[in-house]
N, CA and C atoms of all chains as a GROMACS GRO file, in nm:
protein
  504
    1MET      N    1   8.548  11.233   7.334
    1MET     CA    2   8.635  11.303   7.424
    1MET      C    3   8.781  11.310   7.372
    2GLU      N    4   8.844  11.423   7.393
    2GLU     CA    5   8.979  11.454   7.335
    2GLU      C    6   9.074  11.350   7.418
    3THR      N    7   9.184  11.304   7.341
    3THR     CA    8   9.282  11.225   7.398
    3THR      C    9   9.338  11.279   7.531
    4ILE      N   10   9.370  11.403   7.530
    4ILE     CA   11   9.436  11.464   7.644
    4ILE      C   12   9.344  11.451   7.771
    5GLU      N   13   9.210  11.471   7.742
    5GLU     CA   14   9.120  11.450   7.857
    5GLU      C   15   9.118  11.308   7.902
    6ILE      N   16   9.130  11.226   7.825
    6ILE     CA   17   9.134  11.077   7.865
    6ILE      C   18   9.260  11.051   7.940
    7LEU      N   19   9.363  11.112   7.898
    7LEU     CA   20   9.492  11.100   7.963
    7LEU      C   21   9.470  11.156   8.102
    8GLY      N   22   9.413  11.266   8.118
    8GLY     CA   23   9.379  11.332   8.250
    8GLY      C   24   9.307  11.239   8.348
    9LEU      N   25   9.198  11.177   8.290
    9LEU     CA   26   9.131  11.073   8.367
    9LEU      C   27   9.218  10.955   8.414
   10VAL      N   28   9.314  10.916   8.316
   10VAL     CA   29   9.396  10.801   8.351
   10VAL      C   30   9.491  10.852   8.478
   11ALA      N   31   9.538  10.974   8.457
   11ALA     CA   32   9.627  11.027   8.564
   11ALA      C   33   9.542  11.030   8.687
   12ALA      N   34   9.436  11.080   8.692
   12ALA     CA   35   9.352  11.084   8.813
   12ALA      C   36   9.327  10.954   8.877
   13THR      N   37   9.297  10.856   8.797
   13THR     CA   38   9.274  10.714   8.834
   13THR      C   39   9.402  10.658   8.902
   14LEU      N   40   9.510  10.685   8.842
   14LEU     CA   41   9.640  10.632   8.890
   14LEU      C   42   9.670  10.694   9.034
   15THR      N   43   9.664  10.828   9.035
   15THR     CA   44   9.706  10.892   9.156
   15THR      C   45   9.612  10.862   9.274
   16THR      N   46   9.479  10.827   9.240
   16THR     CA   47   9.382  10.807   9.327
   16THR      C   48   9.399  10.664   9.379
   17SER      N   49   9.400  10.567   9.280
   17SER     CA   50   9.412  10.429   9.319
   17SER      C   51   9.537  10.382   9.371
   18SER      N   52   9.647  10.479   9.369
   18SER     CA   53   9.782  10.432   9.421
   18SER      C   54   9.773  10.403   9.565
   19PHE      N   55   9.670  10.467   9.638
   19PHE     CA   56   9.677  10.449   9.773
   19PHE      C   57   9.622  10.318   9.823
   20VAL      N   58   9.551  10.243   9.736
   20VAL     CA   59   9.503  10.113   9.762
   20VAL      C   60   9.600  10.016   9.805
   21PRO      N   61   9.711  10.002   9.738
   21PRO     CA   62   9.822   9.905   9.781
   21PRO      C   63   9.880   9.942   9.913
   22GLN      N   64   9.882  10.073   9.948
   22GLN     CA   65   9.938  10.110  10.082
   22GLN      C   66   9.831  10.082  10.186
   23VAL      N   67   9.702  10.088  10.158
   23VAL     CA   68   9.596  10.050  10.258
   23VAL      C   69   9.604   9.893  10.272
   24TYR      N   70   9.614   9.820  10.171
   24TYR     CA   71   9.622   9.679  10.173
   24TYR      C   72   9.743   9.630  10.257
   25LYS      N   73   9.864   9.685  10.223
   25LYS     CA   74   9.987   9.654  10.297
   25LYS      C   75   9.979   9.690  10.448
   26THR      N   76   9.921   9.797  10.486
   26THR     CA   77   9.915   9.832  10.625
   26THR      C   78   9.816   9.757  10.691
   27TRP      N   79   9.701   9.722  10.627
   27TRP     CA   80   9.596   9.639  10.677
   27TRP      C   81   9.650   9.504  10.714
   28LYS      N   82   9.729   9.435  10.618
   28LYS     CA   83   9.772   9.311  10.633
   28LYS      C   84   9.888   9.295  10.736
   29GLU      N   85   9.976   9.397  10.736
   29GLU     CA   86  10.103   9.391  10.825
   29GLU      C   87  10.083   9.456  10.957
   30LYS      N   88   9.975   9.547  10.969
   30LYS     CA   89   9.960   9.606  11.092
   30LYS      C   90  10.078   9.682  11.152
   31SER      N   91  10.157   9.736  11.054
   31SER     CA   92  10.280   9.806  11.099
   31SER      C   93  10.284   9.936  11.009
   32THR      N   94  10.304  10.049  11.088
   32THR     CA   95  10.296  10.178  11.029
   32THR      C   96  10.419  10.267  11.071
   33LYS      N   97  10.519  10.211  11.134
   33LYS     CA   98  10.628  10.295  11.189
   33LYS      C   99  10.693  10.381  11.092
   34ASP      N  100  10.716  10.334  10.968
   34ASP     CA  101  10.791  10.400  10.857
   34ASP      C  102  10.704  10.504  10.794
   35ILE      N  103  10.573  10.500  10.824
   35ILE     CA  104  10.482  10.596  10.740
   35ILE      C  105  10.472  10.733  10.820
   36SER      N  106  10.476  10.845  10.754
   36SER     CA  107  10.478  10.970  10.812
   36SER      C  108  10.327  11.020  10.843
   37LEU      N  109  10.304  11.041  10.973
   37LEU     CA  110  10.166  11.078  11.017
   37LEU      C  111  10.145  11.227  10.950
   38THR      N  112  10.253  11.306  10.967
   38THR     CA  113  10.237  11.443  10.922
   38THR      C  114  10.209  11.443  10.772
   39MET      N  115  10.268  11.364  10.694
   39MET     CA  116  10.234  11.362  10.550
   39MET      C  117  10.082  11.332  10.527
   40TYR      N  118  10.038  11.229  10.590
   40TYR     CA  119   9.896  11.194  10.565
   40TYR      C  120   9.797  11.288  10.620
   41LEU      N  121   9.824  11.361  10.738
   41LEU     CA  122   9.740  11.468  10.777
   41LEU      C  123   9.737  11.581  10.683
   42VAL      N  124   9.854  11.633  10.642
   42VAL     CA  125   9.858  11.739  10.544
   42VAL      C  126   9.796  11.710  10.415
   43PHE      N  127   9.825  11.577  10.368
   43PHE     CA  128   9.771  11.534  10.230
   43PHE      C  129   9.618  11.536  10.247
   44PHE      N  130   9.557  11.478  10.366
   44PHE     CA  131   9.416  11.469  10.384
   44PHE      C  132   9.352  11.597  10.372
   45THR      N  133   9.411  11.704  10.450
   45THR     CA  134   9.355  11.836  10.444
   45THR      C  135   9.358  11.902  10.299
   46GLY      N  136   9.457  11.870  10.226
   46GLY     CA  137   9.469  11.923  10.092
   46GLY      C  138   9.359  11.850  10.002
   47THR      N  139   9.342  11.724  10.029
   47THR     CA  140   9.236  11.648   9.949
   47THR      C  141   9.099  11.710   9.981
   48MET      N  142   9.076  11.743  10.106
   48MET     CA  143   8.949  11.798  10.141
   48MET      C  144   8.915  11.938  10.073
   49LEU      N  145   9.029  12.030  10.065
   49LEU     CA  146   9.016  12.144  10.006
   49LEU      C  147   8.994  12.121   9.855
   50TRP      N  148   9.057  12.028   9.790
   50TRP     CA  149   9.037  11.993   9.642
   50TRP      C  150   8.883  11.952   9.626
   51LEU      N  151   8.839  11.876   9.721
   51LEU     CA  152   8.697  11.829   9.721
   51LEU      C  153   8.602  11.948   9.716
   52TYR      N  154   8.623  12.047   9.805
   52TYR     CA  155   8.552  12.167   9.809
   52TYR      C  156   8.555  12.238   9.681
   53TYR      N  157   8.680  12.252   9.636
   53TYR     CA  158   8.718  12.325   9.505
   53TYR      C  159   8.642  12.256   9.388
   54GLY      N  160   8.630  12.125   9.390
   54GLY     CA  161   8.561  12.058   9.274
   54GLY      C  162   8.409  12.080   9.289
   55PHE      N  163   8.356  12.089   9.405
   55PHE     CA  164   8.203  12.114   9.426
   55PHE      C  165   8.174  12.247   9.368
   56VAL      N  166   8.255  12.351   9.406
   56VAL     CA  167   8.229  12.484   9.376
   56VAL      C  168   8.228  12.499   9.212
   57HIS      N  169   8.332  12.434   9.158
   57HIS     CA  170   8.356  12.438   9.006
   57HIS      C  171   8.257  12.326   8.942
   58ARG      N  172   8.184  12.256   9.007
   58ARG     CA  173   8.095  12.147   8.953
   58ARG      C  174   8.166  12.059   8.867
   59SER      N  175   8.293  12.017   8.919
   59SER     CA  176   8.380  11.930   8.840
   59SER      C  177   8.379  11.784   8.887
   60ALA      N  178   8.311  11.708   8.816
   60ALA     CA  179   8.283  11.558   8.864
   60ALA      C  180   8.419  11.497   8.875
   61PRO      N  181   8.512  11.502   8.782
   61PRO     CA  182   8.640  11.433   8.797
   61PRO      C  183   8.714  11.475   8.937
   62ILE      N  184   8.725  11.607   8.958
   62ILE     CA  185   8.790  11.652   9.085
   62ILE      C  186   8.724  11.600   9.206
   63VAL      N  187   8.583  11.612   9.209
   63VAL     CA  188   8.508  11.562   9.325
   63VAL      C  189   8.534  11.417   9.341
   64PHE      N  190   8.514  11.342   9.233
   64PHE     CA  191   8.529  11.190   9.247
   64PHE      C  192   8.675  11.142   9.294
   65ALA      N  193   8.771  11.208   9.216
   65ALA     CA  194   8.907  11.162   9.256
   65ALA      C  195   8.948  11.196   9.402
   66ASN      N  196   8.910  11.311   9.437
   66ASN     CA  197   8.947  11.363   9.585
   66ASN      C  198   8.853  11.295   9.685
   67GLY      N  199   8.737  11.270   9.642
   67GLY     CA  200   8.647  11.189   9.750
   67GLY      C  201   8.713  11.052   9.763
   68VAL      N  202   8.747  10.978   9.668
   68VAL     CA  203   8.798  10.843   9.694
   68VAL      C  204   8.934  10.858   9.757
   69THR      N  205   9.018  10.943   9.712
   69THR     CA  206   9.148  10.958   9.766
   69THR      C  207   9.131  10.998   9.924
   70GLY      N  208   9.047  11.083   9.945
   70GLY     CA  209   9.020  11.121  10.087
   70GLY      C  210   8.983  11.002  10.171
   71LEU      N  211   8.900  10.911  10.129
   71LEU     CA  212   8.849  10.804  10.203
   71LEU      C  213   8.976  10.706  10.230
   72LEU      N  214   9.060  10.686  10.121
   72LEU     CA  215   9.167  10.595  10.136
   72LEU      C  216   9.262  10.655  10.233
   73VAL      N  217   9.296  10.785  10.221
   73VAL     CA  218   9.394  10.841  10.312
   73VAL      C  219   9.346  10.850  10.454
   74ALA      N  220   9.210  10.869  10.472
   74ALA     CA  221   9.154  10.860  10.601
   74ALA      C  222   9.172  10.722  10.661
   75PHE      N  223   9.165  10.627  10.591
   75PHE     CA  224   9.167  10.489  10.636
   75PHE      C  225   9.319  10.464  10.671
   76ILE      N  226   9.417  10.516  10.600
   76ILE     CA  227   9.556  10.491  10.632
   76ILE      C  228   9.587  10.572  10.767
   77LEU      N  229   9.518  10.691  10.781
   77LEU     CA  230   9.535  10.773  10.898
   77LEU      C  231   9.490  10.689  11.036
   78VAL      N  232   9.367  10.625  11.009
   78VAL     CA  233   9.313  10.553  11.121
   78VAL      C  234   9.403  10.433  11.167
   79LEU      N  235   9.454  10.365  11.054
   79LEU     CA  236   9.546  10.252  11.073
   79LEU      C  237   9.686  10.305  11.145
   80LYS      N  238   9.731  10.417  11.095
   80LYS     CA  239   9.852  10.478  11.151
   80LYS      C  240   9.838  10.494  11.300
   81LEU      N  241   9.721  10.558  11.338
   81LEU     CA  242   9.691  10.598  11.476
   81LEU      C  243   9.678  10.479  11.561
   82LYS      N  244   9.617  10.371  11.502
   82LYS     CA  245   9.585  10.246  11.576
   82LYS      C  246   9.723  10.167  11.598
   83TYR      N  247   9.796  10.155  11.494
   83TYR     CA  248   9.920  10.075  11.503
   83TYR      C  249  10.058  10.150  11.509
   84ARG      N  250  10.055  10.259  11.586
   84ARG     CA  251  10.164  10.367  11.580
   84ARG      C  252  10.304  10.299  11.581
   85MET      N  253   9.245  13.778   9.232
   85MET     CA  254   9.218  13.642   9.200
   85MET      C  255   9.099  13.592   9.304
   86GLU      N  256   9.015  13.526   9.240
   86GLU     CA  257   8.899  13.479   9.313
   86GLU      C  258   8.927  13.394   9.442
   87THR      N  259   8.857  13.390   9.538
   87THR     CA  260   8.894  13.320   9.664
   87THR      C  261   8.896  13.170   9.618
   88ILE      N  262   8.808  13.108   9.554
   88ILE     CA  263   8.813  12.983   9.524
   88ILE      C  264   8.936  12.933   9.464
   89GLU      N  265   9.010  13.020   9.378
   89GLU     CA  266   9.130  12.992   9.313
   89GLU      C  267   9.237  12.992   9.408
   90ILE      N  268   9.236  13.080   9.500
   90ILE     CA  269   9.338  13.092   9.600
   90ILE      C  270   9.329  12.956   9.681
   91LEU      N  271   9.197  12.910   9.707
   91LEU     CA  272   9.179  12.792   9.781
   91LEU      C  273   9.243  12.672   9.702
   92GLY      N  274   9.236  12.664   9.581
   92GLY     CA  275   9.282  12.572   9.487
   92GLY      C  276   9.437  12.562   9.493
   93LEU      N  277   9.503  12.685   9.507
   93LEU     CA  278   9.648  12.693   9.511
   93LEU      C  279   9.692  12.642   9.647
   94VAL      N  280   9.610  12.670   9.762
   94VAL     CA  281   9.651  12.611   9.892
   94VAL      C  282   9.636  12.460   9.896
   95ALA      N  283   9.529  12.416   9.832
   95ALA     CA  284   9.505  12.261   9.822
   95ALA      C  285   9.631  12.206   9.747
   96ALA      N  286   9.674  12.259   9.639
   96ALA     CA  287   9.783  12.215   9.555
   96ALA      C  288   9.898  12.208   9.641
   97THR      N  289   9.931  12.325   9.711
   97THR     CA  290  10.049  12.334   9.796
   97THR      C  291  10.044  12.233   9.907
   98LEU      N  292   9.935  12.209   9.967
   98LEU     CA  293   9.919  12.097  10.070
   98LEU      C  294   9.953  11.962  10.026
   99THR      N  295   9.885  11.920   9.912
   99THR     CA  296   9.899  11.790   9.862
   99THR      C  297  10.046  11.763   9.807
  100THR      N  298  10.102  11.875   9.755
  100THR     CA  299  10.242  11.861   9.704
  100THR      C  300  10.346  11.859   9.826
  101SER      N  301  10.333  11.959   9.912
  101SER     CA  302  10.432  11.956  10.028
  101SER      C  303  10.416  11.850  10.130
  102SER      N  304  10.299  11.784  10.119
  102SER     CA  305  10.274  11.678  10.224
  102SER      C  306  10.389  11.563  10.205
  103PHE      N  307  10.454  11.549  10.091
  103PHE     CA  308  10.552  11.444  10.073
  103PHE      C  309  10.680  11.483  10.153
  104VAL      N  310  10.702  11.612  10.176
  104VAL     CA  311  10.844  11.651  10.238
  104VAL      C  312  10.848  11.582  10.364
  105PRO      N  313  10.749  11.585  10.465
  105PRO     CA  314  10.772  11.507  10.595
  105PRO      C  315  10.807  11.364  10.569
  106GLN      N  316  10.748  11.290  10.471
  106GLN     CA  317  10.782  11.154  10.444
  106GLN      C  318  10.931  11.143  10.393
  107VAL      N  319  10.976  11.221  10.313
  107VAL     CA  320  11.097  11.228  10.265
  107VAL      C  321  11.211  11.232  10.376
  108TYR      N  322  11.172  11.338  10.472
  108TYR     CA  323  11.253  11.376  10.587
  108TYR      C  324  11.259  11.245  10.674
  109LYS      N  325  11.151  11.191  10.708
  109LYS     CA  326  11.141  11.076  10.803
  109LYS      C  327  11.220  10.958  10.737
  110THR      N  328  11.200  10.929  10.613
  110THR     CA  329  11.271  10.819  10.550
  110THR      C  330  11.419  10.838  10.536
  111TRP      N  331  11.456  10.967  10.503
  111TRP     CA  332  11.600  10.996  10.495
  111TRP      C  333  11.664  10.988  10.632
  112LYS      N  334  11.595  11.029  10.742
  112LYS     CA  335  11.650  11.026  10.880
  112LYS      C  336  11.661  10.884  10.931
  113GLU      N  337  11.558  10.803  10.913
  113GLU     CA  338  11.557  10.679  10.973
  113GLU      C  339  11.593  10.566  10.883
  114LYS      N  340  11.620  10.587  10.759
  114LYS     CA  341  11.656  10.490  10.670
  114LYS      C  342  11.585  10.357  10.681
  115SER      N  343  11.449  10.369  10.699
  115SER     CA  344  11.366  10.254  10.708
  115SER      C  345  11.244  10.274  10.633
  116THR      N  346  11.214  10.177  10.541
  116THR     CA  347  11.102  10.185  10.445
  116THR      C  348  11.014  10.065  10.442
  117LYS      N  349  11.031   9.970  10.534
  117LYS     CA  350  10.960   9.841  10.538
  117LYS      C  351  10.804   9.867  10.519
  118ASP      N  352  10.755   9.961  10.583
  118ASP     CA  353  10.607   9.985  10.588
  118ASP      C  354  10.553  10.058  10.474
  119ILE      N  355  10.640  10.110  10.396
  119ILE     CA  356  10.596  10.198  10.280
  119ILE      C  357  10.571  10.100  10.158
  120SER      N  358  10.460  10.126  10.083
  120SER     CA  359  10.428  10.041   9.976
  120SER      C  360  10.498  10.086   9.848
  121LEU      N  361  10.578  10.002   9.796
  121LEU     CA  362  10.660  10.027   9.676
  121LEU      C  363  10.562  10.050   9.552
  122THR      N  364  10.463   9.966   9.554
  122THR     CA  365  10.352   9.978   9.436
  122THR      C  366  10.287  10.111   9.447
  123MET      N  367  10.249  10.157   9.563
  123MET     CA  368  10.190  10.282   9.584
  123MET      C  369  10.268  10.385   9.518
  124TYR      N  370  10.396  10.405   9.547
  124TYR     CA  371  10.476  10.509   9.493
  124TYR      C  372  10.508  10.494   9.345
  125LEU      N  373  10.510  10.383   9.296
  125LEU     CA  374  10.541  10.351   9.159
  125LEU      C  375  10.406  10.404   9.077
  126VAL      N  376  10.297  10.354   9.119
  126VAL     CA  377  10.174  10.402   9.056
  126VAL      C  378  10.146  10.547   9.060
  127PHE      N  379  10.165  10.607   9.185
  127PHE     CA  380  10.152  10.757   9.214
  127PHE      C  381  10.245  10.829   9.126
  128PHE      N  382  10.370  10.783   9.111
  128PHE     CA  383  10.477  10.851   9.026
  128PHE      C  384  10.423  10.857   8.878
  129THR      N  385  10.391  10.744   8.826
  129THR     CA  386  10.330  10.737   8.689
  129THR      C  387  10.211  10.836   8.679
  130GLY      N  388  10.120  10.844   8.761
  130GLY     CA  389  10.008  10.935   8.758
  130GLY      C  390  10.052  11.074   8.754
  131THR      N  391  10.154  11.108   8.846
  131THR     CA  392  10.208  11.251   8.851
  131THR      C  393  10.272  11.292   8.729
  132MET      N  394  10.344  11.194   8.655
  132MET     CA  395  10.412  11.224   8.530
  132MET      C  396  10.292  11.249   8.420
  133LEU      N  397  10.190  11.179   8.428
  133LEU     CA  398  10.077  11.198   8.322
  133LEU      C  399  10.020  11.329   8.349
  134TRP      N  400   9.995  11.362   8.479
  134TRP     CA  401   9.944  11.504   8.515
  134TRP      C  402  10.051  11.613   8.467
  135LEU      N  403  10.164  11.586   8.474
  135LEU     CA  404  10.280  11.682   8.421
  135LEU      C  405  10.252  11.712   8.270
  136TYR      N  406  10.236  11.604   8.202
  136TYR     CA  407  10.216  11.628   8.060
  136TYR      C  408  10.089  11.689   8.028
  137TYR      N  409   9.976  11.653   8.104
  137TYR     CA  410   9.852  11.714   8.091
  137TYR      C  411   9.864  11.862   8.120
  138GLY      N  412   9.941  11.910   8.218
  138GLY     CA  413   9.959  12.038   8.244
  138GLY      C  414  10.033  12.121   8.133
  139PHE      N  415  10.133  12.061   8.075
  139PHE     CA  416  10.209  12.117   7.957
  139PHE      C  417  10.110  12.132   7.852
  140VAL      N  418  10.042  12.036   7.815
  140VAL     CA  419   9.944  12.055   7.702
  140VAL      C  420   9.840  12.155   7.726
  141HIS      N  421   9.785  12.174   7.850
  141HIS     CA  422   9.705  12.279   7.878
  141HIS      C  423   9.767  12.408   7.922
  142ARG      N  424   9.891  12.418   7.909
  142ARG     CA  425   9.966  12.534   7.950
  142ARG      C  426   9.916  12.578   8.087
  143SER      N  427   9.913  12.483   8.177
  143SER     CA  428   9.858  12.524   8.317
  143SER      C  429   9.976  12.522   8.415
  144ALA      N  430  10.019  12.645   8.452
  144ALA     CA  431  10.135  12.654   8.536
  144ALA      C  432  10.110  12.580   8.665
  145PRO      N  433  10.003  12.594   8.740
  145PRO     CA  434   9.981  12.532   8.865
  145PRO      C  435   9.993  12.377   8.849
  146ILE      N  436   9.930  12.322   8.751
  146ILE     CA  437   9.928  12.177   8.734
  146ILE      C  438  10.081  12.123   8.708
  147VAL      N  439  10.147  12.199   8.627
  147VAL     CA  440  10.302  12.156   8.594
  147VAL      C  441  10.381  12.179   8.716
  148PHE      N  442  10.356  12.289   8.790
  148PHE     CA  443  10.435  12.318   8.915
  148PHE      C  444  10.418  12.213   9.018
  149ALA      N  445  10.292  12.194   9.050
  149ALA     CA  446  10.251  12.096   9.161
  149ALA      C  447  10.291  11.956   9.125
  150ASN      N  448  10.282  11.915   9.008
  150ASN     CA  449  10.312  11.772   8.968
  150ASN      C  450  10.458  11.763   8.946
  151GLY      N  451  10.529  11.875   8.900
  151GLY     CA  452  10.678  11.869   8.882
  151GLY      C  453  10.738  11.849   9.028
  152VAL      N  454  10.705  11.920   9.127
  152VAL     CA  455  10.758  11.916   9.268
  152VAL      C  456  10.714  11.778   9.321
  153THR      N  457  10.583  11.742   9.310
  153THR     CA  458  10.541  11.616   9.371
  153THR      C  459  10.616  11.502   9.311
  154GLY      N  460  10.642  11.500   9.176
  154GLY     CA  461  10.722  11.401   9.109
  154GLY      C  462  10.860  11.384   9.159
  155LEU      N  463  10.922  11.495   9.183
  155LEU     CA  464  11.066  11.500   9.242
  155LEU      C  465  11.062  11.428   9.378
  156LEU      N  466  10.974  11.467   9.467
  156LEU     CA  467  10.971  11.420   9.603
  156LEU      C  468  10.932  11.268   9.600
  157VAL      N  469  10.834  11.231   9.519
  157VAL     CA  470  10.800  11.084   9.508
  157VAL      C  471  10.912  11.007   9.458
  158ALA      N  472  10.989  11.059   9.349
  158ALA     CA  473  11.100  10.997   9.306
  158ALA      C  474  11.204  10.971   9.409
  159PHE      N  475  11.220  11.064   9.486
  159PHE     CA  476  11.325  11.070   9.599
  159PHE      C  477  11.279  10.954   9.698
  160ILE      N  478  11.151  10.941   9.730
  160ILE     CA  479  11.109  10.832   9.822
  160ILE      C  480  11.132  10.694   9.749
  161LEU      N  481  11.109  10.697   9.615
  161LEU     CA  482  11.125  10.559   9.550
  161LEU      C  483  11.264  10.523   9.559
  162VAL      N  484  11.368  10.612   9.543
  162VAL     CA  485  11.502  10.579   9.552
  162VAL      C  486  11.543  10.531   9.687
  163LEU      N  487  11.500  10.594   9.800
  163LEU     CA  488  11.515  10.567   9.926
  163LEU      C  489  11.451  10.420   9.956
  164LYS      N  490  11.332  10.396   9.901
  164LYS     CA  491  11.257  10.270   9.922
  164LYS      C  492  11.344  10.149   9.870
  165LEU      N  493  11.397  10.181   9.745
  165LEU     CA  494  11.475  10.077   9.667
  165LEU      C  495  11.608  10.055   9.752
  166LYS      N  496  11.668  10.170   9.814
  166LYS     CA  497  11.792  10.154   9.874
  166LYS      C  498  11.788  10.080  10.011
  167TYR      N  499  11.686  10.119  10.087
  167TYR     CA  500  11.665  10.061  10.222
  167TYR      C  501  11.552   9.974  10.235
  168ARG      N  502  11.524   9.872  10.142
  168ARG     CA  503  11.400   9.794  10.126
  168ARG      C  504  11.360   9.725  10.257
   0.00000   0.00000   0.00000
């Protein structure tokens, strides 16, 4: 695999996994006042469109990255609505 | 332009612009306690790698989306460090 493609996988892994610390912090502290609900609603919608885009293009990295991101973002949304 | 490509542009616009409401909320309320510093550091690093990936592939959408996202995320990082 070309170096630049490996770099793309690293980039996708970072932007996807970056939501894990936010899920952990919100889960632990049960406080979401400073988190923008609008941001996560819009981001989630965009992630679902990327997921569909990935299916149409049969692109495993796009499907995988946005599937995982979508789950993490959905989890933050649930916590945000629960602990407004 | 194919419909699926238009959908990809809409997805990119949503995931990029989603950070604007977070920047606005943080700028207005000057409170970042609930925001994960680790998330934004990791996300920013990933965005910069995507930016380089886009330059190498001469992909305007990837460069544009990650350039704008990088700026917005950097702004949130500055606010996070300022109003810890």
